[in-house]
SEZAFI-326448 format. One record per residue (C-alpha): x, z, y; residue number from 1. Coordinates in steps of 0.05 Angstrom, whole numbers, plus 32768, in hexadecimal, padded with zeros to 4 digits. Layout:
! SEZAFI-326448
NODE    px    pz    py    n
NODE     X     Z     Y  NUM
...
***
This chain:
! SEZAFI-326448
NODE    px    pz    py    n
NODE  8003  8004  7FFA    1
NODE  8025  7FE1  803F    2
NODE  801C  8011  807D    3
NODE  7FF4  7FE3  80A5    4
NODE  7FBE  7FF4  8070    5
NODE  7FC7  803C  806E    6
NODE  7FB7  8043  80BE    7
NODE  7F77  8012  80AB    8
NODE  7F5C  8044  8080    9
NODE  7F6B  8084  80A1   10
NODE  7F4C  8065  80DF   11
NODE  7F0A  8049  80B3   12
NODE  7F06  8091  8094   13
NODE  7F06  80B2  80D7   14
NODE  7ED8  8082  80EC   15
NODE  7EA9  8094  80B5   16
NODE  7EB9  80DE  80B8   17
NODE  7E98  80DD  8106   18
NODE  7E59  80BF  80F4   19
NODE  7E49  80E1  80BE   20
NODE  7E5C  8127  80EA   21
NODE  7E35  8109  8129   22
NODE  7DF1  80F0  80FF   23
NODE  7DF6  813C  80D7   24
NODE  7DF0  814F  8122   25
NODE  7DB7  8124  812C   26
NODE  7D97  813A  80ED   27
NODE  7D9D  8188  810F   28
NODE  7D92  8177  8153   29
NODE  7D64  8145  8155   30
NODE  7D2C  817D  814B   31
NODE  7D36  81A4  817A   32
NODE  7D37  8160  81A9   33
NODE  7CF5  814C  818A   34
NODE  7CDA  818C  819C   35
NODE  7CF3  81A3  81E3   36
NODE  7CD7  815A  81EF   37
NODE  7C94  8174  81DA   38
NODE  7C9D  81BB  81F8   39
NODE  7CB4  8195  8241   40
NODE  7C78  815E  8239   41
NODE  7C3F  8188  8236   42
NODE  7C4D  81C9  8258   43
NODE  7C20  81CB  829D   44
NODE  7C54  81C3  82C8   45
NODE  7C4C  81A0  8300   46
NODE  7C8F  8185  82FC   47
NODE  7C98  8172  82B5   48
NODE  7C7C  8127  82CC   49
NODE  7C4D  80F5  82AD   50
NODE  7C33  812D  8286   51
NODE  7C1D  8154  82BD   52
NODE  7BF3  811E  82D4   53
NODE  7BD3  8101  82A7   54
NODE  7BBA  8151  8298   55
NODE  7BAC  815D  82D5   56
NODE  7B85  8118  82ED   57
NODE  7B79  80FA  82A4   58
NODE  7B7E  80AD  82B1   59
NODE  7B6C  809C  8256   60
NODE  7B2A  8075  826B   61
NODE  7AF0  80AC  8255   62
NODE  7AAE  8088  823E   63
NODE  7A5E  80AF  823D   64
NODE  7A2D  807E  821B   65
NODE  79E9  8091  8215   66
NODE  79B5  808C  81E4   67
NODE  796F  809D  8204   68
NODE  7935  809D  81C6   69
NODE  78F4  807E  81D9   70
NODE  78B9  80A1  81CA   71
NODE  7887  805D  81AF   72
NODE  7851  8080  81A1   73
NODE  7850  80BC  81E1   74
NODE  77FF  80AE  81DB   75
NODE  77F3  80C6  818B   76
NODE  7821  80F7  818E   77
NODE  77FC  8116  81CE   78
NODE  77C1  8120  8194   79
NODE  77E9  813A  8157   80
NODE  7811  80FB  813F   81
NODE  784A  80FB  8120   82
NODE  7888  80E7  8156   83
NODE  78AB  80A0  814E   84
NODE  78E0  809C  817C   85
NODE  7917  8056  818D   86
NODE  7952  8059  819F   87
NODE  7968  8030  81EA   88
NODE  79B3  8030  8204   89
NODE  79E3  8031  8202   90
NODE  79E5  8044  8247   91
NODE  7A22  8049  8255   92
NODE  7A57  8068  8284   93
NODE  7A9D  8076  82A0   94
NODE  7AB1  80BD  82A1   95
NODE  7AED  80C6  82D1   96
NODE  7B09  8117  82D8   97
NODE  7B3A  8138  8300   98
NODE  7B56  817F  8309   99
NODE  7B4A  8190  834A  100
NODE  7B59  81E4  8371  101
NODE  7B90  81F3  8345  102
NODE  7BBA  822A  834A  103
NODE  7BFA  8247  8320  104
NODE  7BF8  8297  830E  105
NODE  7C2F  82C8  82FF  106
NODE  7C0F  82D6  82BE  107
NODE  7C27  8288  82AF  108
NODE  7BDA  8268  82A2  109
NODE  7BB9  8240  82D7  110
NODE  7B6F  823A  82F6  111
NODE  7B5D  81F6  8306  112
NODE  7B1C  81D6  830F  113
NODE  7B05  8197  82EE  114
NODE  7AD7  8164  8317  115
NODE  7AAD  812F  82F1  116
NODE  7A92  80F4  8303  117
NODE  7A66  80BC  82E1  118
NODE  7A61  806E  82F7  119
NODE  7A3D  8044  82D3  120
NODE  7A5D  8007  82A2  121
NODE  7A22  7FCB  82A5  122
NODE  7A4E  7FA7  827D  123
NODE  7A60  7FDC  824C  124
NODE  7A16  7FE7  8243  125
NODE  79D4  7FCE  821B  126
NODE  79A0  7FD1  8253  127
NODE  79A1  7FED  829B  128
NODE  7995  802B  82BE  129
NODE  7953  8011  82DF  130
NODE  793A  8004  8297  131
NODE  78F2  8028  828D  132
NODE  78F2  8051  824D  133
NODE  78A9  808E  823E  134
NODE  78D7  80D4  822D  135
NODE  78B8  811D  8230  136
NODE  78B2  8130  8262  137
NODE  78DC  816D  825F  138
NODE  78BA  818F  8297  139
NODE  7872  8198  8283  140
NODE  7896  819C  823C  141
NODE  78BE  81CC  8244  142
NODE  78A2  81F9  826E  143
NODE  7860  81FF  8251  144
NODE  788C  8214  8219  145
NODE  78AA  824D  824E  146
NODE  786F  8265  8255  147
NODE  7845  825F  821E  148
NODE  7844  82AC  822B  149
NODE  781C  82AC  8269  150
NODE  77DA  82C1  827B  151
NODE  77AA  828D  825F  152
NODE  778D  8286  82A4  153
NODE  77D7  8271  82C2  154
NODE  77EA  8241  8291  155
NODE  77A1  821E  82A4  156
NODE  77BF  8222  82F0  157
NODE  77FE  8203  82DF  158
NODE  77D3  81CC  82B3  159
NODE  77B0  81C0  82F3  160
NODE  77EA  81B2  8312  161
NODE  7814  818F  82D7  162
NODE  77D6  8155  82E3  163
NODE  77D1  8163  833C  164
NODE  7816  8140  8339  165
NODE  780A  811B  8306  166
NODE  7835  8133  82D9  167
NODE  7832  8125  8286  168
NODE  784E  8137  8248  169
NODE  786F  80EC  823A  170
NODE  7884  80CA  8287  171
NODE  78A1  807E  8296  172
NODE  78E5  807E  82BB  173
NODE  7927  8066  82C5  174
NODE  795D  8071  82A3  175
NODE  798B  8089  82E2  176
NODE  794B  80A6  82E9  177
NODE  7946  80D6  82B1  178
NODE  798A  80DB  82A7  179
NODE  799F  80ED  82EA  180
NODE  7961  8109  8317  181
NODE  792A  80F3  8338  182
NODE  7903  8124  836C  183
NODE  78BF  8149  834E  184
NODE  7893  816E  837C  185
NODE  787C  8196  8345  186
NODE  78CA  81B0  833C  187
NODE  78B9  81E5  8382  188
NODE  7872  81EC  8363  189
NODE  788A  8208  8325  190
NODE  78C9  8230  8340  191
NODE  7893  8258  835A  192
NODE  787C  8276  8315  193
NODE  78BB  8276  8302  194
NODE  78F5  8290  8341  195
NODE  792B  827E  8322  196
NODE  7936  8265  82D1  197
NODE  793B  8222  82E6  198
NODE  7979  81F9  8302  199
NODE  7958  81CB  8329  200
NODE  7935  81C5  8369  201
NODE  7918  8188  8383  202
NODE  793B  815B  834E  203
NODE  793B  8157  82FD  204
NODE  7967  812F  82D7  205
NODE  7982  8143  8298  206
NODE  79C6  8133  82AE  207
NODE  79B9  8148  82F9  208
NODE  79ED  817D  82FB  209
NODE  7A25  814C  82D4  210
NODE  7A31  811F  8309  211
NODE  7A6C  812C  833D  212
NODE  7A68  8177  8320  213
NODE  7AA2  819C  82FE  214
NODE  7A98  81C9  82B8  215
NODE  7AB4  8210  82E1  216
NODE  7AF1  8233  82E9  217
NODE  7B1C  8235  82B5  218
NODE  7B5E  8255  82AF  219
NODE  7B8A  823D  826E  220
NODE  7BD5  824A  8251  221
NODE  7C05  8219  827A  222
NODE  7C3D  8232  8239  223
NODE  7C73  823D  8270  224
NODE  7C7D  8277  824E  225
NODE  7C60  8273  820E  226
NODE  7C58  8224  81E5  227
NODE  7C2A  823B  81B5  228
NODE  7BF6  824D  81E6  229
NODE  7C03  820A  8212  230
NODE  7BBB  81FC  822C  231
NODE  7B94  8240  8205  232
NODE  7B54  825C  8237  233
NODE  7B6E  8299  8253  234
NODE  7B21  828F  827C  235
NODE  7AE6  826A  828F  236
NODE  7AC3  8283  82D2  237
NODE  7AEF  82CC  82CB  238
NODE  7AD0  82D4  8283  239
NODE  7AF2  82DE  8244  240
NODE  7AB2  82D7  8222  241
NODE  7A68  82C2  8235  242
NODE  7A2D  82E3  8226  243
NODE  79F5  82AD  8217  244
NODE  79F4  82C8  81D3  245
NODE  79DF  82F9  819E  246
NODE  7A2D  8316  817C  247
NODE  7A7A  831D  8195  248
NODE  7A93  82DC  816B  249
NODE  7A69  82A7  8188  250
NODE  7A67  82BD  81CD  251
NODE  7AB0  82B6  81CE  252
NODE  7ADD  8286  81F1  253
NODE  7B02  8269  81C9  254
NODE  7B47  822B  81BE  255
NODE  7B50  81F7  8202  256
NODE  7B25  81DE  8232  257
NODE  7B22  81A0  81FA  258
NODE  7B4F  8177  8218  259
NODE  7B90  818B  81FB  260
NODE  7BB4  81BA  81C3  261
NODE  7BE4  81D9  81BD  262
NODE  7C26  81AE  818C  263
NODE  7C38  81AE  8153  264
NODE  7BFF  81B2  8137  265
NODE  7BEA  81CC  80E5  266
NODE  7BAA  81A7  80BB  267
NODE  7B94  81F0  80A8  268
NODE  7B96  81FA  80F4  269
NODE  7B47  81E7  8112  270
NODE  7B44  81CD  8154  271
NODE  7B19  81FF  8185  272
NODE  7B04  81ED  81CE  273
NODE  7ACF  8211  81F3  274
NODE  7A91  81E0  820F  275
NODE  7A6E  81FA  8255  276
NODE  7A39  81BB  8248  277
NODE  7A36  81E2  8201  278
NODE  7A3E  8229  8219  279
NODE  7A6A  823C  81DB  280
NODE  7AAC  822F  81AE  281
NODE  7AA7  81F1  8191  282
NODE  7AD1  81DE  8155  283
NODE  7AF0  81A6  8125  284
NODE  7B10  81AF  80EF  285
NODE  7B4B  8185  80D0  286
NODE  7B30  8148  80A3  287
NODE  7B69  811A  8093  288
NODE  7BA8  80ED  809A  289
NODE  7BA5  80BB  80D8  290
NODE  7BC2  808D  8109  291
NODE  7BAF  8066  814E  292
NODE  7BD6  8034  8164  293
NODE  7C1C  804A  812F  294
NODE  7C18  808A  8154  295
NODE  7C0E  80B2  8113  296
NODE  7BCE  80EA  8119  297
NODE  7BA3  8125  80FA  298
NODE  7B4F  8116  80F0  299
NODE  7B29  8140  810C  300
NODE  7AD8  814B  80FC  301
NODE  7AAB  8183  8111  302
NODE  7A99  81B5  80D9  303
NODE  7A4F  81AC  80B4  304
NODE  7A4D  81EB  80C9  305
NODE  7A54  81ED  8116  306
NODE  79F8  81EE  8119  307
NODE  79F0  820B  80D8  308
NODE  79C1  8245  80E0  309
NODE  79D8  8287  80D6  310
NODE  79BE  8280  8088  311
NODE  79E5  824D  8079  312
NODE  7A27  8263  80A9  313
NODE  7A26  82B5  80BE  314
NODE  7A56  82AB  80F4  315
NODE  7A1B  8280  8113  316
NODE  79EA  82C2  8112  317
NODE  79FC  82CD  815D  318
NODE  79DD  8287  8175  319
NODE  799C  829E  8151  320
NODE  7962  829D  8158  321
NODE  7968  8257  812B  322
NODE  7936  8226  8100  323
NODE  7965  81FD  80C0  324
NODE  79A8  81EB  80C9  325
NODE  79B6  81C1  80F9  326
NODE  7997  81BF  813A  327
NODE  79B3  81FF  8173  328
NODE  798A  8224  819C  329
NODE  7999  821D  81E6  330
NODE  7960  823C  8203  331
NODE  7999  8278  8210  332
NODE  79C2  8254  8241  333
NODE  7989  8223  8249  334
NODE  7960  824F  827E  335
NODE  792D  825C  823E  336
NODE  792A  8214  823A  337
NODE  7914  8206  81F1  338
NODE  794D  81C9  81EF  339
NODE  797E  81C8  81A7  340
NODE  79C1  81AE  81A9  341
NODE  79D3  8184  816D  342
NODE  79F5  8143  8153  343
NODE  79CF  8107  8154  344
NODE  799A  80EB  8133  345
NODE  79A2  8132  810E  346
NODE  79D7  8119  80EA  347
NODE  79EE  8160  80BC  348
NODE  79B9  817C  80CA  349
NODE  7980  8191  809B  350
NODE  7954  814A  8085  351
NODE  7916  8176  80A7  352
NODE  7924  8162  80EA  353
NODE  7933  811B  80D4  354
NODE  78E5  8112  80AA  355
NODE  78CD  812F  80E3  356
NODE  78DE  80FD  8114  357
NODE  78E0  80AB  80FF  358
NODE  790E  8079  8127  359
NODE  7946  80A2  810C  360
NODE  797A  8090  80E8  361
NODE  79C1  80CD  80DE  362
NODE  7A02  80A5  80C4  363
NODE  7A3D  80C0  80C7  364
NODE  7A69  8083  80E6  365
NODE  7A35  8079  811F  366
NODE  7A27  80CF  812D  367
NODE  7A61  8104  810A  368
NODE  7A8F  8113  8137  369
NODE  7AEC  8107  8140  370
NODE  7B27  8114  815D  371
NODE  7B61  80F1  814C  372
NODE  7B9D  8130  8161  373
NODE  7BED  8112  816F  374
NODE  7C01  8159  813C  375
NODE  7C3B  8166  815C  376
NODE  7C2E  8157  81A2  377
NODE  7BE9  8171  81A3  378
NODE  7BCA  8143  81C4  379
NODE  7B86  8125  81AD  380
NODE  7B9B  80D0  81AC  381
NODE  7B47  80BA  81A0  382
NODE  7B07  80DC  819A  383
NODE  7ABA  80D8  81A1  384
NODE  7A92  8115  81A9  385
NODE  7A49  810D  8197  386
NODE  7A13  8136  81A4  387
NODE  79CC  8130  81AE  388
NODE  7994  8155  81CE  389
NODE  794F  816C  81BE  390
NODE  791A  8192  81D4  391
NODE  78D7  81B3  81A8  392
NODE  789B  819B  81BB  393
NODE  7858  81B8  819C  394
NODE  7812  81C4  81BC  395
NODE  7806  8202  81E8  396
NODE  77CA  821F  81EB  397
NODE  77A5  8214  8239  398
NODE  77E7  81DB  824C  399
NODE  77B9  81A1  8248  400
NODE  77E7  8174  824C  401
NODE  7810  818A  820C  402
NODE  77CA  8173  81E6  403
NODE  77CD  8178  8198  404
NODE  781D  816C  8195  405
NODE  7833  8186  815D  406
NODE  7877  81B6  8150  407
NODE  78B9  818B  814D  408
NODE  78F5  8188  8169  409
NODE  78F9  814C  8185  410
NODE  7939  811D  81A2  411
NODE  7946  8107  81E1  412
NODE  7985  80E8  81EA  413
NODE  79C5  80EE  81C6  414
NODE  7A0A  80DE  81EC  415
NODE  7A59  80D6  81D1  416
NODE  7A8E  80E1  8203  417
NODE  7AC4  80C0  81EB  418
NODE  7B09  80AF  8206  419
NODE  7B55  8094  81EF  420
NODE  7B98  8091  81F6  421
NODE  7BA0  8050  8212  422
NODE  7BCE  801A  824E  423
NODE  7C03  8033  827A  424
NODE  7BFC  8082  825F  425
NODE  7C03  8064  8216  426
NODE  7C3B  8047  822A  427
NODE  7C5D  8081  8246  428
NODE  7C49  80AA  8207  429
NODE  7C5D  8087  81CC  430
NODE  7CA3  8074  81ED  431
NODE  7CB8  80B6  8210  432
NODE  7C97  80E4  81CE  433
NODE  7C87  80B8  818E  434
NODE  7CAE  807A  819A  435
NODE  7D01  80A7  81B3  436
NODE  7CF7  80D1  817A  437
NODE  7CF4  80A2  8146  438
NODE  7D2D  8079  8156  439
NODE  7D52  80BF  815C  440
NODE  7D3C  80CB  810E  441
NODE  7D4D  807F  8100  442
NODE  7D95  808C  812F  443
NODE  7DA9  80C2  8106  444
NODE  7DA6  809E  80BD  445
NODE  7DC4  8060  80D0  446
NODE  7E02  8086  80DD  447
NODE  7E09  80AF  80AC  448
NODE  7E03  806C  807A  449
NODE  7E2D  804C  80B2  450
NODE  7E63  8087  80A3  451
NODE  7E59  808A  805D  452
NODE  7E6C  803A  8056  453
NODE  7EA2  803F  8083  454
NODE  7EC6  807E  8063  455
NODE  7EAF  8053  801C  456
NODE  7EE0  8020  803B  457
NODE  7F11  8045  8046  458
NODE  7F16  8063  8005  459
NODE  7F13  801B  7FE2  460
NODE  7F3B  7FF2  8011  461
NODE  7F87  800F  7FF9  462
NODE  7F71  7FED  7FB7  463
NODE  7F63  7FB2  7FD1  464
NODE  7F84  7F72  7FB0  465
NODE  7FBD  7F55  7FC8  466
NODE  7FC2  7F09  7FCD  467
NODE  7FF8  7EF3  7FA1  468
NODE  8042  7ED5  7FC5  469
NODE  803F  7E8D  7FB8  470
NODE  807A  7E7D  7F7E  471
NODE  80B2  7E44  7FA9  472
NODE  80AE  7DF2  7F8C  473
NODE  80E6  7DCE  7F6D  474
NODE  80FB  7D9F  7F9C  475
NODE  80FD  7D6E  7F59  476
NODE  80B4  7D7E  7F49  477
NODE  80A7  7D4F  7F91  478
NODE  8066  7D76  7F8A  479
NODE  804A  7D70  7F37  480
NODE  8032  7D9E  7F1E  481
NODE  8054  7D93  7ECF  482
NODE  809F  7D9A  7ECC  483
NODE  80D1  7D61  7EB1  484
NODE  808D  7D35  7EB7  485
NODE  80B9  7CF0  7EC6  486
NODE  80F6  7D03  7E95  487
NODE  80AB  7D0C  7E5F  488
NODE  8093  7CCD  7E75  489
NODE  80E0  7CA8  7E6F  490
NODE  80E1  7CC7  7E2D  491
NODE  80A7  7CAE  7E0F  492
NODE  80B4  7C5F  7E2C  493
NODE  80AC  7C2E  7DF3  494
NODE  80F4  7C02  7E0D  495
NODE  8115  7C47  7E06  496
NODE  80FD  7C52  7DBB  497
NODE  80F6  7C95  7DA9  498
NODE  811B  7CCA  7DA7  499
NODE  8155  7CE2  7D7E  500
NODE  8138  7D1A  7D4A  501
***
């Protein structure tokens, strides 16, 4: 082995060892780098760049699709016939959310109010806001049940007021009026009998208090001191728990505000969030591994017992009085109005609810809830929240407008609130929290593989076969490969004879 070969072997070996060492260091260093990158970007820190801006202004496109149940046999229903409904919609609204009045506190929390605005999206809708639909007149049907225990003479007066103001059990109004409100002088009259019981004064609409409104004052953990608590609610409107329900468990304000969760999630950990609109903590449970546009996710669904009654799921006893499983009585947080919350079309509910109303077709694909979460960061990639609002209707003695309406939970509308990561936000998120860690992970194995290859070459180089030295040529051979070829030819020439024996 020459000195040159020895030198090359040593150089290759040193390079190989350096690459293997660097790759091995990355094996232990990459998880630390990824964790630090994640923690830096999911903390609620004004200096954290895009993550903070995303959390504050929520540039993710959100849409609320509303489906209204038109009652197609309202006259027959007043006579006691089974209700028959027809789903109309969707009427789609672009939803914008922005957090305002941010106040950071010394205990590692931040308070904010989230404003929300809705704008009709005609190109995504199956109809216009000017569509007329026949729907339950909640002012008549709900207030009739709320005043059921009044004396008969008072109910006669109320029934007369209904007639005077032209209010019947069902009304024919535009989608815009049904959702966002219409002026009704009957409200002023009603408020004299139910002072402080109704949140409406001169205008009534199912979502009248949604647009250009907020969901209350949230105070949540910033994660600056403990990343495992980031986004977790400290208080809502200054409260650690609400007082709508009948047990400590059901009154507890748990989880986050529903937009992000602490990072490094495990399948065994449920996703909880407090919904002011539902007046309670809701829960998602792990379903399976999934993927959203190249990003690995965990898929979570609402559990079957979310709206179960206390008999089928004892922890829900605090939400009672309950009916059969599948609907939640919302009267305690809706001014005692007989309103109920469920999955659309009574999906996952007792079959009795579906059988009591013609025109319902529950489907897991169309009416279930899901959320695809990136488990490393705790940020949702794609989600759809679907809920149905229903009213309990029945005939009330003394209120002639209710006629012979049979007792039934009548669907009014259901809505799906959906959003997904897209555009520049998706690109920034993907490059920072997905692509970079992936490249670092691949880099560590590439370096180790190259290093081992260099070491192998360094070991084999000394044993490589050398080229043999060239054999010197005989000047008399004239380039021929056979020796004495000319002499041989002379001996074989017949003119010279044979060689002597």
